[in-house]
C-alpha positions as CSV (number, residue, x, y, z in Angstrom):
1,M,3.5,-5.5,33.4
2,S,3.7,-1.7,34.4
3,S,1.0,0.3,35.3
4,E,1.6,2.8,32.5
5,A,1.3,-0.7,30.1
6,A,-1.6,-2.0,31.6
7,A,-3.3,1.4,31.2
8,R,-2.8,1.8,27.7
9,G,-4.4,-1.9,26.9
10,T,-1.2,-3.9,27.0
11,P,-2.3,-7.3,26.0
12,G,-2.5,-10.0,29.0
13,G,-7.1,-9.9,29.4
14,V,-8.9,-12.8,28.3
15,G,-7.8,-13.6,24.5
16,G,-5.1,-11.0,24.6
17,A,-7.8,-8.5,24.2
18,L,-6.5,-4.7,23.5
19,S,-7.8,-1.0,24.8
20,R,-9.0,1.3,22.4
21,H,-6.2,3.5,22.9
22,T,-4.0,0.8,21.7
23,H,-6.4,0.4,18.4
24,I,-6.0,4.1,17.5
25,G,-2.5,4.2,18.5
26,Y,-1.6,1.2,15.9
27,A,-4.0,2.5,13.1
28,L,-2.6,5.8,13.1
29,G,0.3,4.1,11.6
30,S,-1.2,3.6,8.4
31,V,-2.2,7.7,8.0
32,G,1.7,7.7,7.3
33,T,1.6,4.7,5.6
34,G,-1.0,5.0,3.5
35,A,0.0,8.9,2.5
36,F,3.2,7.2,0.9
37,A,1.9,4.4,-0.9
38,T,-0.4,6.5,-2.6
39,V,0.7,9.7,-3.6
40,P,3.7,8.6,-5.7
41,G,1.8,5.8,-7.3
42,L,-1.3,8.3,-8.0
43,L,0.8,11.4,-9.5
44,L,4.7,10.3,-9.9
45,A,4.7,8.8,-13.4
46,Y,2.4,11.6,-14.4
47,Y,4.9,14.4,-12.7
48,L,7.8,13.1,-14.4
49,T,6.2,12.6,-17.7
50,D,3.9,15.6,-17.8
51,T,5.6,18.0,-15.8
52,L,9.3,17.0,-16.1
53,G,9.5,15.5,-19.5
54,V,11.0,11.9,-18.7
55,A,10.2,9.7,-21.8
56,A,7.4,7.3,-20.7
57,G,10.6,4.1,-20.9
58,L,12.8,6.0,-18.8
59,A,10.0,6.9,-16.5
60,A,8.8,3.4,-15.7
61,L,12.3,2.6,-14.8
62,V,12.2,5.3,-12.6
63,V,9.2,4.5,-10.6
64,A,10.5,0.5,-10.4
65,V,13.9,0.4,-9.7
66,P,13.8,2.0,-5.8
67,K,10.8,0.0,-4.9
68,L,12.0,-2.9,-6.3
69,W,15.4,-2.2,-4.1
70,D,13.3,-2.7,-1.4
71,V,12.2,-6.1,-2.4
72,I,16.1,-6.7,-1.1
73,A,16.4,-4.4,1.6
74,L,12.9,-5.4,3.0
75,P,13.6,-8.7,4.6
76,V,17.3,-7.3,5.8
77,V,15.0,-4.9,8.0
78,G,12.9,-7.4,8.8
79,R,16.1,-9.8,10.3
80,L,17.2,-6.4,11.8
81,S,14.3,-5.4,13.9
82,D,13.9,-9.3,15.0
83,R,17.1,-8.9,16.2
84,A,16.5,-5.5,17.9
85,A,12.6,-7.0,19.6
86,D,15.4,-9.7,21.1
87,R,17.4,-7.7,22.8
88,S,14.9,-5.2,23.8
89,G,11.4,-6.4,23.6
90,S,10.6,-3.5,21.2
91,R,10.6,-2.7,18.1
92,R,9.4,1.1,18.1
93,P,13.2,2.8,18.0
94,F,12.5,1.4,14.2
95,L,9.0,3.2,14.0
96,L,10.9,6.7,15.2
97,A,13.4,6.5,12.4
98,G,11.2,5.8,9.5
99,G,9.0,8.9,10.6
100,L,11.7,11.4,11.2
101,L,13.7,10.1,7.5
102,L,10.5,9.6,5.4
103,P,8.8,13.1,5.4
104,V,12.2,14.8,4.3
105,A,12.8,11.9,1.7
106,F,9.1,12.5,0.7
107,V,9.5,16.3,-0.2
108,A,13.1,15.9,-1.9
109,L,11.1,13.4,-4.1
110,F,9.1,16.1,-5.9
111,A,11.7,18.5,-5.3
112,A,13.7,18.2,-8.9
113,P,15.3,21.7,-10.1
114,P,12.7,22.7,-12.7
115,S,16.1,24.1,-14.7
116,W,17.2,20.6,-15.3
117,S,17.0,18.4,-18.3
118,P,14.3,15.7,-18.5
119,E,17.1,12.7,-18.0
120,A,19.0,14.4,-14.9
121,S,15.7,15.2,-13.3
122,A,14.7,11.8,-13.5
123,V,18.3,10.9,-12.2
124,W,17.1,13.3,-9.1
125,V,13.8,11.6,-8.3
126,L,15.1,8.2,-8.8
127,I,17.5,9.2,-6.1
128,A,15.1,10.4,-3.8
129,F,12.7,7.7,-4.7
130,V,15.2,5.0,-2.9
131,L,15.9,7.1,0.1
132,A,12.0,7.4,0.9
133,A,11.5,3.6,-0.5
134,T,14.4,2.6,2.3
135,A,12.7,4.9,5.1
136,F,9.4,3.5,4.2
137,A,11.1,0.1,4.7
138,V,12.3,0.9,8.4
139,F,8.9,1.8,9.4
140,Q,6.3,-0.6,7.8
141,V,8.7,-4.1,8.6
142,P,8.1,-3.8,12.6
143,Y,4.9,-2.1,11.9
144,I,3.2,-4.7,10.2
145,A,5.1,-7.0,12.4
146,M,3.8,-5.9,16.1
147,P,0.0,-7.2,15.8
148,A,1.0,-10.9,15.7
149,E,2.8,-10.1,18.6
150,I,0.7,-8.0,21.1
151,T,-2.6,-9.9,21.3
152,D,-2.8,-14.2,21.1
153,S,-6.5,-13.7,19.1
154,P,-7.4,-13.9,15.8
155,T,-10.3,-11.7,16.6
156,E,-8.5,-9.2,18.2
157,R,-6.0,-9.2,15.5
158,T,-9.5,-8.6,12.9
159,T,-10.4,-5.9,15.4
160,L,-7.0,-4.2,15.0
161,M,-6.6,-4.9,10.9
162,S,-10.2,-2.9,10.6
163,W,-9.0,-0.2,12.7
164,R,-6.1,-0.2,10.6
165,V,-7.8,-0.3,7.6
166,A,-10.2,2.1,8.2
167,F,-7.6,4.7,9.3
168,L,-5.6,4.1,6.1
169,A,-9.1,4.5,3.9
170,V,-9.2,7.6,5.6
171,A,-5.4,8.6,5.1
172,I,-5.4,7.2,1.2
173,L,-8.8,9.0,0.6
174,L,-7.1,12.8,2.0
175,A,-3.7,12.4,0.7
176,G,-5.5,10.7,-2.7
177,A,-8.2,13.3,-3.0
178,G,-5.8,16.1,-1.2
179,A,-2.5,16.0,-3.0
180,P,-3.8,16.4,-6.7
181,A,-6.1,19.2,-4.9
182,V,-3.3,21.3,-3.3
183,R,-1.1,21.0,-6.6
184,D,-4.4,22.2,-8.5
185,A,-4.5,25.4,-6.1
186,V,-1.0,26.3,-7.3
187,G,-0.5,24.7,-10.5
188,E,0.7,22.0,-12.8
189,T,3.8,23.2,-12.3
190,P,6.9,22.4,-10.0
191,A,5.7,24.8,-7.5
192,G,2.7,23.1,-7.1
193,Y,4.2,19.4,-6.6
194,L,6.8,20.8,-4.3
195,A,4.1,22.4,-2.5
196,M,1.8,19.2,-2.7
197,A,4.9,17.7,-1.2
198,V,4.9,19.7,1.5
199,A,1.5,19.1,2.5
200,V,1.6,15.1,2.6
201,A,5.1,15.3,4.7
202,A,3.6,16.6,7.1
203,L,0.6,14.1,7.2
204,I,3.0,11.4,6.6
205,A,5.0,12.6,9.8
206,L,1.4,12.9,11.8
207,G,0.7,9.5,11.1
208,M,4.4,7.6,12.2
209,L,5.0,10.1,14.9
210,G,1.7,9.5,16.7
211,C,1.7,5.6,15.8
212,W,5.0,5.8,17.5
213,W,3.7,7.8,20.8
214,M,0.8,6.2,21.4
215,L,2.3,2.7,21.7
216,R,4.6,3.0,24.0
217,G,4.1,0.5,27.1
218,V,2.3,-1.8,24.8
219,E,4.3,-4.9,25.4
220,P,4.3,-8.2,23.2
221,V,3.0,-11.8,24.8
222,R,5.3,-13.7,23.5
223,T,9.2,-14.2,23.7
224,V,11.3,-13.3,20.2
225,Q,13.3,-15.6,19.8
226,S,14.8,-14.9,16.2
227,E,16.4,-17.6,13.6
228,A,20.5,-17.8,13.5
229,R,20.8,-16.7,10.4
230,L,19.1,-14.7,7.9
231,R,19.0,-16.8,4.8
232,D,17.6,-19.9,7.3
233,A,14.7,-17.4,8.6
234,L,13.9,-16.5,4.7
235,R,13.8,-20.2,4.1
236,V,11.4,-20.9,6.4
237,A,8.9,-18.1,5.5
238,L,9.1,-18.8,2.0
239,A,8.2,-22.6,2.5
240,D,5.0,-21.7,4.4
241,R,2.3,-22.9,2.0
242,A,-0.4,-20.7,3.8
243,F,2.4,-17.2,3.5
244,T,3.6,-17.9,0.1
245,R,0.0,-18.5,-1.3
246,L,-1.3,-15.7,0.7
247,L,0.9,-13.3,-0.1
248,A,0.7,-14.1,-4.0
249,V,-2.5,-13.7,-4.1
250,F,-1.1,-10.1,-2.3
251,I,1.3,-9.1,-5.0
252,L,-1.2,-10.0,-8.3
253,Q,-4.3,-7.4,-6.2
254,A,-1.6,-4.8,-5.2
255,L,-0.4,-5.0,-8.9
256,A,-3.3,-4.6,-10.1
257,T,-5.0,-1.7,-7.8
258,S,-1.3,0.1,-8.3
259,A,-1.9,0.1,-12.2
260,M,-5.6,1.5,-12.0
261,L,-4.2,4.1,-9.3
262,A,-1.3,5.2,-11.3
263,A,-3.5,5.2,-14.5
264,G,-5.8,7.3,-12.8
265,Q,-4.6,10.6,-13.7
266,Y,-4.1,10.0,-17.3
267,F,-7.4,8.8,-17.7
268,A,-9.1,11.7,-16.6
269,T,-6.6,14.3,-18.5
270,Y,-6.5,11.8,-22.1
271,V,-10.3,10.3,-21.7
272,L,-12.4,11.9,-19.7
273,D,-10.7,15.1,-20.9
274,D,-10.2,16.9,-17.3
275,S,-7.3,16.5,-15.6
276,K,-9.1,17.6,-12.1
277,A,-11.2,14.8,-12.8
278,I,-8.6,12.6,-10.7
279,T,-10.1,13.9,-7.4
280,P,-13.7,12.6,-8.0
281,L,-12.4,9.0,-9.6
282,F,-10.3,9.1,-6.5
283,V,-12.7,9.9,-4.3
284,C,-14.9,7.1,-5.5
285,L,-12.0,4.5,-5.3
286,V,-11.7,5.1,-2.0
287,A,-14.6,6.5,0.0
288,P,-16.5,3.1,-0.2
289,A,-13.4,1.5,1.7
290,V,-14.8,3.9,4.9
291,L,-18.0,3.2,4.4
292,V,-18.2,-1.0,3.8
293,M,-15.8,-1.8,6.2
294,P,-18.2,-3.0,8.8
295,L,-20.2,-4.9,6.2
296,W,-16.7,-6.6,5.4
297,M,-16.5,-7.2,9.6
298,R,-19.3,-9.3,9.4
299,V,-18.8,-10.9,6.3
300,A,-15.7,-12.4,7.7
301,R,-17.6,-13.3,11.6
302,A,-20.4,-14.6,9.2
303,R,-19.0,-16.9,6.5
304,G,-15.1,-16.4,7.3
305,K,-11.9,-14.2,6.0
306,A,-11.4,-16.6,2.9
307,F,-15.4,-16.0,1.7
308,G,-14.9,-12.4,2.5
309,Y,-12.0,-12.3,0.2
310,T,-13.0,-14.0,-3.2
311,A,-16.3,-11.8,-2.9
312,A,-14.3,-8.6,-2.6
313,T,-11.9,-10.0,-5.1
314,L,-15.0,-10.6,-8.0
315,L,-16.5,-7.0,-6.9
316,F,-13.3,-5.1,-8.3
317,L,-13.2,-7.6,-11.5
318,A,-16.3,-6.5,-12.3
319,G,-16.3,-2.6,-12.0
320,A,-13.0,-3.3,-13.6
321,L,-14.4,-5.0,-16.7
322,G,-16.9,-2.6,-17.0
323,L,-14.7,0.5,-17.1
324,V,-13.5,-1.2,-20.5
325,A,-16.5,0.5,-21.7
326,S,-15.8,3.8,-20.3
327,R,-15.8,5.9,-24.0
328,A,-19.6,4.8,-24.6
329,L,-20.7,5.8,-20.9
330,P,-22.0,8.8,-19.0
331,V,-19.1,10.1,-16.4
332,A,-21.9,9.3,-13.8
333,A,-21.8,5.8,-14.9
334,I,-17.9,5.5,-14.8
335,Y,-18.0,6.8,-11.5
336,L,-20.3,4.2,-10.3
337,L,-17.6,1.5,-11.7
338,V,-15.1,2.9,-10.4
339,A,-17.0,3.1,-6.6
340,L,-17.7,-0.8,-7.1
341,C,-14.0,-1.3,-7.7
342,G,-13.4,0.6,-4.3
343,I,-16.0,-1.4,-2.4
344,G,-14.1,-4.6,-3.5
345,Y,-10.9,-2.6,-3.1
346,A,-11.9,-2.3,1.0
347,G,-12.1,-6.4,1.1
348,M,-8.8,-6.8,-0.7
349,Q,-7.1,-5.0,1.9
350,M,-8.9,-5.9,4.9
351,F,-8.7,-9.4,4.8
352,P,-5.1,-10.7,3.8
353,L,-3.9,-7.9,6.6
354,S,-6.0,-9.5,8.9
355,L,-4.8,-13.2,7.6
356,L,-1.3,-12.6,7.8
357,P,-0.9,-12.0,11.6
358,D,-3.0,-15.4,11.9
359,V,-0.2,-17.1,9.8
360,I,2.4,-15.3,11.6
361,A,1.2,-16.4,14.8
362,D,0.3,-20.2,13.8
363,D,3.9,-20.5,12.8
364,A,5.1,-19.4,16.2
365,E,2.9,-21.7,17.5
366,R,3.8,-24.9,15.8
367,T,7.6,-23.8,15.7
368,G,8.1,-21.8,18.9
369,A,10.2,-19.3,17.2
370,N,8.8,-16.1,16.9
371,R,9.8,-14.8,12.9
372,A,7.2,-12.0,12.5
373,G,9.9,-9.3,11.0
374,V,11.4,-11.9,8.5
375,F,7.5,-12.3,7.7
376,T,6.5,-9.5,7.4
377,G,10.1,-8.1,5.8
378,V,9.1,-11.2,2.6
379,W,5.4,-9.4,2.5
380,T,6.3,-6.0,2.8
381,A,9.3,-7.0,-0.1
382,G,6.1,-8.9,-2.0
383,E,3.7,-5.7,-1.8
384,T,6.6,-3.0,-2.0
385,A,7.2,-5.3,-5.9
386,G,3.2,-5.3,-6.4
387,F,2.8,-0.9,-5.9
388,A,6.2,-0.9,-7.9
389,L,5.5,-2.6,-11.0
390,G,1.8,-1.2,-11.1
391,P,2.9,2.4,-12.3
392,A,5.6,1.0,-14.3
393,V,3.4,-1.6,-16.2
394,V,1.3,1.4,-17.2
395,L,4.1,3.4,-18.3
396,A,5.5,0.5,-20.2
397,V,1.7,0.3,-22.2
398,L,1.7,3.7,-22.5
399,A,5.2,3.3,-24.2
400,I,3.8,1.3,-26.4
401,G,1.0,3.1,-27.7
402,G,2.9,5.7,-28.1
403,F,2.4,8.5,-25.1
404,V,4.2,11.7,-25.9
405,S,5.2,13.5,-22.9
406,S,5.5,16.8,-21.8
407,Q,6.8,20.1,-19.7
408,P,4.0,22.5,-18.4
409,D,4.4,24.9,-21.3
410,E,4.1,22.6,-24.1
411,K,0.9,21.1,-26.0
412,V,1.0,18.3,-27.6
413,T,-1.4,16.0,-29.2
414,Q,-1.5,12.3,-28.0
415,P,-2.6,9.4,-31.4
416,D,-5.5,7.4,-30.5
417,S,-2.8,4.5,-29.6
418,A,-1.6,6.4,-26.7
419,Q,-5.5,6.9,-25.7
420,L,-6.0,3.5,-26.4
421,A,-3.3,2.9,-24.1
422,V,-4.4,5.0,-21.2
423,L,-7.8,3.3,-21.3
424,L,-6.5,-0.4,-21.5
425,A,-4.1,0.8,-18.7
426,F,-7.2,2.1,-16.3
427,S,-9.2,-1.5,-16.9
428,V,-7.9,-4.7,-18.6
429,V,-4.7,-4.4,-17.1
430,P,-6.0,-4.4,-13.7
431,A,-8.9,-6.8,-14.5
432,L,-6.2,-9.2,-16.0
433,L,-4.2,-9.2,-12.7
434,I,-7.3,-10.0,-10.9
435,L,-8.0,-12.6,-12.7
436,V,-4.8,-14.4,-12.7
437,S,-5.1,-14.2,-8.9
438,L,-8.5,-16.0,-8.1
439,P,-7.4,-19.7,-9.0
440,L,-4.4,-19.0,-5.9
441,L,-7.4,-17.1,-3.7
442,R,-9.7,-20.2,-4.3
443,R,-6.8,-22.3,-3.0
444,I,-6.1,-20.3,0.6
445,G,-10.0,-20.7,1.2
446,R,-9.5,-24.5,1.4
447,A,-8.8,-25.4,5.2
448,S,-5.5,-27.4,4.2
449,D,-3.7,-24.5,2.7
450,L,-4.9,-21.7,5.7
451,R,-4.4,-23.5,9.1
452,T,-5.5,-20.1,11.1
453,R,-9.0,-19.9,11.4
454,E,-11.3,-17.7,13.6
């Protein structure tokens, strides 16, 4: 082990302890991934329907297809990442490539030429989103694989994930609250969205490239042994019962939270009658994550990760169900219910992400082969599908409700059916998805279904 690696906290101490430098360096990556995962989910659908004038049905395809492409691409990136780690012992070159490419593609995503027709603008956004999603995959897959390799301690992985989720929450808060603020400062116009995209791209670059730089010298604690063929590795990953059940719950809950995020701007504009209310709504959803993360860590240590995961899920469900009555509630009560969802959302992010490295490490201990890249490639593909389909589901619900798309210089009145669709997309749709996830979540809590424990 090099002196630089030791100074920077390379695993190797008792229980694979990591230095604070490594905690922070790794967590910085979530600044970039959080910003990218948040802003398109929050604003892209609204940008398409209410700035570019793209019909809701077509917009649903535009936001879904690029992310669904990643369902194919992500496992392939995982396999390539495993091979690279097998040869060089490091996944950092992937972090650098993703950190350089994604900011450029993100700016292009919100830079459709204003003079183009809605259909041509939709094609522009589709191509840019495919490029951005691919660049994101190049960073995200090796990034998620690293915790299972740089420490052999489940407790240390929980600590690492708590740092990651805390940074993720801050990034989501900055990007999710800041992006609409930058846009509104310029105006809800193509120029406003372009200014917002440049600001968010800078945040993405800071997080991803900072992670790549600060993790230099950090060495894995186990040797990577890849499967000979991709289809064999995928078969092994999907045959792991603990992994597939955890993944299924996470996908359903990603779909629920992404639907709420995507419907947020519509909810602010057409239910609260204040488009700028998206900022306090978003803050109420995300800010609690920063405050309650230490609480969820204590719950994990005292009662276990599966218990904490279930409790967080039930809190989110209670808040979503309460929002069904939004038309009869004062605005303050709506913000409180969204904050309740936010408390649950924090746990719904931390617990599965701290359970995943445990499952990967358990597989490596049982088989002697480290398939971290394959597991995380499949995981990220599922996560991406969930976050992709959330906005698409919202747009489909709006299309069924008769939502009328428009451009900035147009004034339209939405029919009552469209306004009801907005309310359902923000409350009922997330609640139903959470309900579907609960039976699987209960099975995760059984010792026979999750072998790796604290």
